[in-house]
Wavefront OBJ file of the C-alpha trace (Angstrom):
o trace
v -0.032 0.033 0.074
v 1.516 3.315 -1.022
v 1.948 5.927 1.720
v 3.236 9.579 2.034
v 6.652 9.530 3.603
v 7.685 13.279 3.272
v 5.920 16.389 2.202
v 7.683 19.363 0.642
v 6.536 22.752 -0.948
v 8.276 25.826 -2.220
v 6.880 28.864 -0.453
v 8.097 31.438 -3.106
v 9.480 31.006 -6.645
v 13.218 30.663 -6.466
v 13.238 29.540 -2.838
v 14.253 26.062 -1.803
v 11.812 23.437 -0.894
v 10.856 23.232 2.771
v 9.684 20.032 4.417
v 6.309 20.111 6.153
v 4.833 17.786 8.836
v 1.361 18.422 7.268
v -0.202 20.520 4.527
v -3.676 21.078 3.045
v -4.101 19.973 -0.493
v -6.519 22.262 -2.379
v -8.357 20.675 -5.263
v -7.125 21.900 -8.671
v -4.611 24.160 -6.929
v -1.990 21.884 -5.214
v -0.474 22.349 -1.750
v -1.509 25.385 0.178
v 1.168 28.035 0.227
v 3.153 26.478 -2.562
v 4.488 28.822 -5.365
v 4.160 25.905 -7.918
v 0.404 25.744 -7.925
v -1.115 22.797 -9.656
v 2.140 20.864 -9.743
v 2.544 17.796 -7.692
v 5.541 15.257 -7.970
v 5.198 11.845 -6.619
v 8.474 9.884 -6.441
v 8.889 6.355 -5.084
v 11.358 5.872 -2.200
v 13.779 3.573 -4.351
v 14.280 6.497 -6.783
v 14.918 8.955 -3.965
v 17.418 6.563 -2.410
v 19.046 6.034 -5.816
v 19.424 9.878 -6.145
v 20.568 10.084 -2.536
v 17.996 12.795 -2.031
v 17.910 12.317 1.770
v 21.701 11.970 2.336
v 22.728 13.400 5.606
v 25.703 15.375 4.152
v 23.527 17.274 1.687
v 23.408 21.059 2.165
v 20.479 23.271 1.489
v 20.991 26.988 0.381
v 18.219 29.226 1.638
v 16.887 32.351 -0.143
v 18.761 34.611 2.227
v 22.147 32.967 1.515
v 22.319 30.791 4.526
v 23.395 27.237 4.041
v 22.052 24.372 6.194
v 24.062 21.163 6.532
l 1 2 3 4 5 6 7 8 9 10 11 12 13 14 15 16 17 18 19 20 21 22 23 24 25 26 27 28 29 30 31 32 33 34 35 36 37 38 39 40 41 42 43 44 45 46 47 48 49 50 51 52 53 54 55 56 57 58 59 60 61 62 63 64 65 66 67 68 69
């Protein structure tokens, strides 16, 4: 049975994704507060693992220039 493991949205165009504990999905609009309205990407865990998407040593650059490790 498929299940949601993680949720992300982009609050403003050009900003990095932010992970959410929960979010409202609005019919024909996408996730509430997401700059990419009407776009939803579903990816299986095996693909994310192959891309090392959740690697602990990944850094995230924020819109204000900060880098999170």
